[in-house]
C-alpha positions in Angstrom: 65.7 105.6 113.4 68.4 106.0 110.8 70.8 103.1 110.6 74.6 102.9 110.1 76.4 101.0 107.3 79.8 99.8 106.4 80.7 99.0 102.8 83.6 97.1 101.1 84.2 97.6 97.4 83.0 101.2 97.3 85.4 102.1 94.5 84.1 99.5 92.1 81.4 99.7 89.4 78.5 98.9 91.7 80.0 99.9 95.0 80.8 103.5 93.9 77.2 104.1 92.9 75.8 102.3 96.0 77.9 104.6 98.2 76.5 107.7 96.5 73.0 106.4 97.1 73.6 105.4 100.7 75.0 108.9 101.4 72.2 110.7 99.5 69.3 108.8 101.1 67.8 109.0 104.5 68.0 105.3 105.5 71.5 105.7 106.9 72.9 108.4 109.2 76.5 107.3 108.8 78.5 105.2 106.3 82.0 103.8 106.7 83.8 102.8 103.6 86.9 100.5 103.6 89.4 101.5 100.9 92.8 100.4 99.8 94.0 103.9 98.9 93.2 107.3 100.4 89.7 108.4 99.3 89.1 111.9 97.9 85.3 111.6 98.5 84.0 113.9 101.2 80.6 113.9 102.8 79.3 114.7 106.3 78.0 111.2 106.7 81.1 109.4 105.4 84.1 107.9 107.1 86.9 106.4 104.9 89.1 103.8 106.5 92.3 102.5 104.9 92.2 98.7 104.9 94.3 95.7 104.0 91.6 93.3 102.8 93.8 90.3 103.5 93.6 91.1 107.2 90.8 93.4 108.4 91.0 92.2 112.1 92.9 95.4 113.3 89.9 97.4 112.1 87.3 95.5 114.0 86.2 98.6 116.2 85.8 100.7 113.0 83.6 98.1 111.3 80.8 98.7 113.8 77.5 99.3 111.9 74.0 98.0 111.7 74.3 96.8 108.1 77.2 95.6 106.0 77.4 95.9 102.2 79.9 93.9 100.1 80.6 94.8 96.5 84.0 93.2 96.2 84.7 91.3 93.0 87.2 90.7 90.2 87.8 88.4 87.3 90.4 85.6 86.7 92.2 87.8 84.1 92.3 90.9 86.4 93.4 88.8 89.4 96.1 86.8 87.6 94.4 83.4 87.7 92.1 81.3 89.8 94.0 81.8 93.1 93.7 85.6 92.8 90.0 85.3 91.9 89.4 83.1 94.9 91.3 85.4 97.2 89.1 88.4 96.3 85.7 86.9 95.6 85.7 84.3 98.4 88.3 84.9 101.1 88.1 88.7 101.2 84.3 88.7 101.0 84.1 86.2 103.8 86.7 88.0 105.9 84.7 91.3 105.6 81.4 89.6 106.4 82.8 87.7 109.4 84.4 90.8 111.0 81.4 93.0 110.2 79.2 90.5 112.1 81.6 90.4 115.0 81.5 94.2 115.1 77.7 94.2 115.4 76.1 94.1 112.0 72.9 92.2 111.9 72.2 92.4 108.1 74.5 91.7 105.2 74.0 92.7 101.5 76.2 91.1 98.9 76.7 91.4 95.2 77.2 87.9 93.6 76.6 86.9 90.0 73.9 85.3 87.9 74.7 81.6 87.4 76.4 81.1 90.8 76.2 77.3 91.3 78.4 74.6 92.9 77.7 72.5 89.9 78.7 75.1 87.3 81.5 74.3 84.9 82.8 77.8 85.5 85.3 78.3 88.3 84.0 81.9 88.7 80.4 80.7 89.2 81.5 78.0 91.6 83.5 80.5 93.6 80.5 82.8 93.9 78.3 79.9 95.0 80.8 78.9 97.7 80.9 82.5 98.9 77.1 82.6 99.1 77.0 79.4 101.2 79.8 80.6 103.5 78.3 84.1 104.3 74.9 82.5 104.9 76.4 80.5 107.8 78.0 83.4 109.7 75.0 84.2 111.8 73.4 87.4 110.4 69.7 87.9 111.0 69.4 88.8 107.3 71.5 88.0 104.3 70.4 89.5 101.0 72.3 88.4 97.9 71.8 89.9 94.5 72.8 88.0 91.3 73.2 90.5 88.5 74.0 89.5 84.9 76.7 91.4 82.9 77.2 94.8 84.4 77.0 97.9 82.3 79.0 101.0 83.2 82.5 102.5 82.9 85.2 100.7 85.0 88.4 102.3 86.1 90.2 99.0 85.2 90.5 97.4 81.8 88.3 94.3 81.2 88.4 93.7 77.5 86.0 90.7 77.4 83.5 92.5 79.6 83.8 95.6 77.4 83.0 93.5 74.3 80.0 92.1 76.2 78.8 95.6 77.0 78.8 96.5 73.3 76.9 93.3 72.3 74.5 93.2 75.3 72.0 95.9 74.0 71.6 94.1 70.8 70.6 90.9 72.6 68.4 92.4 75.2 65.1 92.3 73.1 65.6 88.6 72.6 65.8 87.9 76.4 62.2 87.8 77.5 60.2 86.0 80.2 62.5 83.6 82.3 65.5 84.8 80.2 65.0 88.4 81.3 67.4 87.9 84.2 70.2 87.4 81.6 69.9 90.9 80.2 72.9 93.1 81.0 72.1 95.5 83.8 73.3 99.0 84.7 75.5 99.1 87.8 73.2 101.9 89.1 70.2 99.6 88.9 72.1 97.0 91.0 72.8 99.7 93.6 69.1 100.7 93.5 68.1 97.1 94.2 70.5 96.8 97.2 69.1 100.1 98.6 65.5 98.9 98.1 66.3 95.7 99.9 68.0 97.6 102.7 64.9 99.9 103.2 62.7 96.8 103.8 63.3 96.0 107.5 61.0 93.0 107.5 63.2 90.5 105.7 64.8 87.7 107.7 67.1 84.8 106.9 68.8 84.2 103.5 67.3 85.7 100.4 68.8 85.4 96.9 67.6 87.7 94.1 67.9 87.8 90.4 67.5 91.2 88.9 65.5 93.3 88.2 63.7 92.7 91.5 
């Protein structure tokens, strides 16, 4: 039987491609996206819900779905500092996951980042690790976390350092072999494909963390 899904971050680099694939495939009969601004995307299987990600509680009935996908994420520069990064990459992700679980979701799929670790010298990586640990404790039957390296693709927002990395990444890729292959830059569409592949497997249980490619 086809499942239903709710997605946060559907206008971002990975989320926009994931939404296209969720709608085009046959795994899901209906998808609800949470958006900050009115969406122009139309599809028979899609419902778009305007959301304040600082407080999603008024939307609890509309979050009802079998599976929840979270592609929220930012950078310190884009968020205006550490507090802004933490607000998006930790608090908003956790708020969405908690309410999706309350609304009935049994599986959670989250985009994190390669290098996520509580011992990392990077605030970004520590924040991702804290988020991973927090969502794992909510109570989902299944939590699937993917940790991509640098994402390749065109963003709607300006990220100069990431843009520089995207230009350099193809030159470094041939040098990253064996255990280092996970550090190769990855197309956002490939991350979306990995999430959909994990979602199509109904046998997984508990917490699973994946580097990419799968």
